[in-house]
N, C-alpha and C positions, 0 to 999 in steps of 0.2 A: 496722527489719527487719535481722536479722543476715545476714551474708554466707552462712553455711552454709544457712540456711533458703531463701535465694533460689537457691543453686546446686543444692539438692536437688530443685527443681521439675522436672517432666517435661511441659512444655507441648506441645501438639499443634496443628499447623497444620490448618485445616479441609481434609479430604481432597478436597472437590469443587473446590478451587481449581485452576486450570490454570496450570502454570509452563512457560514456553517455554525453549528451548535458548539457548545464548549467541548474542547478536547484537552488531553493531558500530554504534555511533553515533559517527561520527568515529573517533578513536583509542581511545575508551572501550569496554569490554565491558559490556553490559547484559543483563538478563533481564526479560521481561515476565511479569506475574502478572495473571490475569484472574479476577474473581469472577463466576461464572455467575449468581448471584442478585443482580441489579441491574445487571450489565454494567460494573462498575467495572474499570479497568485501571491497574496500577501498574508502575513501572519501577524496578528495583533493580540495584545493582552486584554484582560477583562475590562480595564478602565477605558482603553481606546474603543473597545466594542460597545461599552455602555453609551459613550458619546455618539459614535457613528450611527447606531441604530435609532437614535433620537433626532438626528438631523434630517427631518422629513419635509422641510419647507414650511411648516406651520409653527414650530417652536422657535423662539428667539434664543440666541446664545445665553442670554441671562436666565431664561427659564430652564434650559438644559443645565446650566451651571448650578441652579438651585437644586435640581434633582440629583446632580452629581454630589453636591455637598451633603445632602441628606443620606445618600447611599454609602458614600465612602468616607464621610466625616472629614472632608478636605475640600477646599475651595480653589477653583481654577482662576488664576489672575490673568490680566491682559497679556503678559508675555507667554503664558502657557497656551492661551487661545490663539495668539498669533502664530506660535510654532505649530500647533496642531492643524490650523487651517492652511498654513503654508505647506505642510507635508501632504495633506489631502489634495490641495490644489496642484502641487508638483506631480503627484501620481495620477492626476486626472480622475479622481474619484468624486469630485463635486461637480454638479451640473454647471456648465459654463466654463469649466477649466479645459484648456487644450489637452488632448490625449497625447501622452508621450509616445514617441515612435518605439515599437517593441523590438528594435535591434539591440543586440547585447551591449554594444558599445554605448548607445544612447542611454540604456537603462542603468548601466554602471555609472555613467556620468551624472545622471539624475540623482542616484543614490548618494554619490560623493558630495554633491553640492546642495542637497535638500535642506540640511539644517542651516547652512550658510545663507540660503535664499529664503528662509521661512518668513521672516518679517516682510521682505519685499513682496513675496507672493500674497501674503495676507493683506497687505495694502492694496495690491492690484485687485484682489477679490472684493474688498470693501468698496473700491471705486466703481467697479463694474456692476456690482449687485447681481451677478450671475446673468446679465443680459446679453453678454457676448456669446454667440453660438460656439459650440465645441468644434474643434477641427478634427476631421476624420483622418485616420492614418492608415497606410497600406499594411495589410497583413503580410508578414514575411515568413516563409517556412522555417521551422526549427532546423538547426544544423544537424545533419545526419551523421557527422563524424566520418572518419576514413574507414573504408572497407577494403580488405585485402583477401588474399587466397586463404589464409588460416582463420580469419575471423572478420565478421562484418555483418551487414544487413542490407536488404533491398526491399523497397516498397512494391507490393504485388497488386494493390488495388488503387486505382487512380482517385476514386471518390468513395472512401469507406463509409461515410454517413449515408450516402445514397444507397449503397449495397445493403446496409443494415436496415434501412427503411423498407426496401423491397422484401427482405427476409422477414421483417416484422409483420408486414401485411400477409405474406404467404403462410406464416405459422400462427395466424390468429386463432385457429381452431385448437391449437395445443395449449392455449392459455385459459380455455374454458374448464371449469371444475369437472364436468362430465368426462373430459379426457385426461386432465392433469392428475386428478386424484388416483385413478387406477394406474396411471403410468408411474407415479411416485411409489405406489404400493409394490409394483413389480421391481422397481429399483431397490427398494429395501429388501425384498425377498431374495434377489439375486445373490448378494454377498452372504446371506444366511445359507443358501443352498451350496455356495462354493465352500463355505466353512464346514458344512456337514460332510462334504465329499473331498475334503482337503487331501487326504492320503491318496485317494485314487487319482485326483488331478495332478498331484505332485509326481506320482509314478508316470503318468502320461507325459508330463512335461519333461521328465528325465529321458523317456523314450524318444521324444521329439528332438532332444538335444543331440542325438546321434545322427540326425538328418539335417545337415546345414541348410539345404535348400528350403525345406519346410519351415525351419526356424527363421530364416530370412523372411519368408512370406508372413509369418506371424508378426515379425518386427515391422514390416510395411503396413500391415493392418493397424497395428497399434500407433504407428506414426500418423495415419489418417485419423485415428480416433483423437489424437492430440490436436490435430487441426480443427476438428469439430469442437473440442474442448475450448479452444480460443474463441471460435465464433459464438459459442454459448455465452461466454463472458460478455461479449459485445452485445448480443441479442437481449439478454436480460437487463443489462445496463440501459440499453436503448428503451426498453419497455418502461423503465423507471425514470426516464427523462435525462439519462446521461448521454454522453457523446463519445463516439469512437473516433480517435484522431488518426489512426493509421493501422493498416493490416499489411503484414509483410513476412519476410523470411529472414531468420537470423541463422548464422552458422559460426560455430567454434569447433573446427574439425577435431574429431570425427563426428561431431553432433550437429545436426541441423533441425530446426523446428520453426513453426509458424508462430507469430505473435500478434496480439490485438491490443493496442493501447487504448485503454478506457479512461476517460476523463470525468471529473465531477462526481465520482462515487462518494467522496467525503461530504458532498452537499446534498445527498439524498435526505429527505425529511425523516425517514425512519431507519433505525439500525438494522431491522430485519431485511430491508431492501439492500443494504450494503452487504450484509452477510450472504444473502441469496446470490448476489452478483459474484461474490468470491467463490461460493460453493458450486456455481452453475457448471463450471468446467468438469468437476469430478462427477456430477450427475450426468453430464453428457457422455462421459466415458462409460458409465454403467448402462446408459440407454443404448449406446452403440453395441454393447455386448448382449443385450436382451435376445435378439433373434438366434444367437448361437447356442443358447442354453437348450431350448426345445429341440433344435437340430441335433445336438449331441445325444439327447435322451432318446430320440427316435432311431438312432443308428444301432445296429447290432453290437454286442459287447466287443467283438474282435474286429470291428471295421477299421480299415486303415486310417480313416479320417478322424477317429476318436482322439488319438493323441494330439492332433493338430487343434481340434476344438477345445480339448481340455487345457492345453497350454495357453491358448488364446484367452480362455475364461479366467484361468488362474493369474496369468501375468497381467491381463487387462484390469482385473480387480485390484491387484497389487499396485498398479500404476495409479488408479483412481484414488485409493486410500492413501497411497504415498504422498499424493499432492495435498492431502488434508492434514498431514503432520504439521503442527504449529511451529515450524522453524523457517526463518527467512531463507529464500524469497518465495516459499511455497504458498499456495492458496489458503491452507489452514492457518498460516501465520497472519495473513491479511484479514481473514474472517475473524480471528480472535481479536486483532487490533480494532476492527470495526465494532465488535460486540462490547469491548471494554472502553471504547472511545479514547484510545490512546494512539499517539504518534510514536513510532520507533519503540515498540514494546520491548524488544530485546535489549536495546541500549538503555532504556529506562530501568529495566529490571536489573541489569548489571550494575548500574550506578546505585540503585537502591540497596542491592546486596552489599556493596562496599560501605555505604552509609550505615547499614545495620551492623556490619562487622565492627566498624569504628565505634559505634555506640555500645556494642557489647564489651569492647575493650576500654570503654570509658575515656575515649579521646576527647580533647577539648573541642567544643562546638558540635560534636556529632549528635548529641541529644537534640539540640536545636534543629539541626538539619533533618533529623528523623521526624520531628513534629510537623514539619512542613508537608509531609505526606498525609492526606486524609486516611482514615481507617480502611475505606473501600480500596483505595489505591495501594495501600500497604499489602492488602490481601492479594490484589491482582499481580503486583510486581513480585511479591514474595512467592506466590504460588507458581508463577511462570519460571522464576529462577530455580525453584526447587524441582519443578518438572523437567527443566533442561538438564539440571545436574543428574537427576535420576536416569534420564535418557542417555546422557553421556556415559554414565557408569554401566547401564544395561547393555549398550551396544557392544563394547569390547568384551564384556563378560560372556554374552551369548556367542560371539565369534570365537572366544577362547574355548568354550565348552564344545563347540562343534569341531574345532581343530583338534582338541585333545581327544575327542572320541574317535577321530579318524587317524590322526598321526602321532598321538602320544602326548604326555604332559608337557614336554618342552615346547611343542608347537602351540599348545594352549596358552602359554605365557607370552607369545609373540604380540597379540593385540595390546595387552597391558604394557609391555615394554615399548611398543610404538607410541602409545599415548604419553607415557612418561618421557620419552625422547622429545616429542613435540612440545610438551610443557616446558622441558628444560631449555629447548631452543628458543621458545617464546620468552622465557624469563631472561635468558642471556641477551636476546635482542633488545628487550626493554631496558636492561641495565646499560647496554652499549649506547642506546639512544639517549639515556639520561646523562651519561658521562659526556657525550658530545654536546648536549644542551648546556651543561654546566660550564664547559670550556669554550662556549661560544661557537661551536661548529669546527669543522676541519680548517686547518690553516693552509693557505695557498703559498 
């Protein structure tokens, strides 16, 4: 194939592909590409993204190459174009390329041989000029994994997208400002009222703890509020153009809970839509509690139902705000990741903290590694690492103070000793794995 014939091609990326905005994985900038037909998701760097977004069927490869050279101060040669076109063709991203079968074994095989077949695929594409129609492939359900008595999951809705579509139509009134604004005002007012009466509600919760049957009833109601929590994630995502893949029940005894798998959140056009999807569950928990607040206020002070309602309000509010704590895998962690446009925020902040520590100790190359992080990203990763460290220190300290107040100073030292023991075990485990790695693993 001559260079001129290759550079005169005008390939086109399939228009139905969804391409996300820039994200950060560690110090690297990445873009996510999702194929709605089959649910495949790819991750590419900024250079690949630059090329892919310009393959629109109107520009030749020569024109795209000129724009690439002006932007990145580097020129793509014929081998690079052949490799890139081959990879796009093998993954079925170019119009006219056969779609790979989304079975796990076929995908792994395609990944293994993609680079070896790059030049051959590029030649095939040049000969066909994207005239050969794409082959449809059957959608295969994702593997559910094994479920047993102690842990597993089961699908509870046969057609989750259809259910969400019906709920979306039925709740259209709730998305109107005349209804939504007062509702959100009440949602904000509820935790304020709970905080104002925290002492009374705590006493009522302690009273209810002596009645196991009533306490179980509170637990059942909170379980149903968590079911609404999951449906709220799916409903808000559906309103923003996302897709719910599956609704079902998971169990890891003694805990059981509903789940709602939401797809395409990272491809929503605005960050606030992503954050709203993540926070919708906590808002639904508070909406669920709203009728119980006036019911409690209308009861006489010594009514038998007041401890029940007080415990429900206090524990339900704690559940809602507990889900907003920015620790994985809670909703607050997802919302913060969406707001900061980062993938794996906890992992990235941990690696940044190590790089920062090495730079402070003036280790070789650490300064260069630190400069790879833009200032905004340093602030995000550093702030998250500092916040996690403060939370990790505050939790055992608060537990120690409570234990010391009730059982004496020796009991107060137990949380700190437990944390120290866990850190010691973690360090010993890492050292053991390091020695095994140096020795090439266990001998047989």
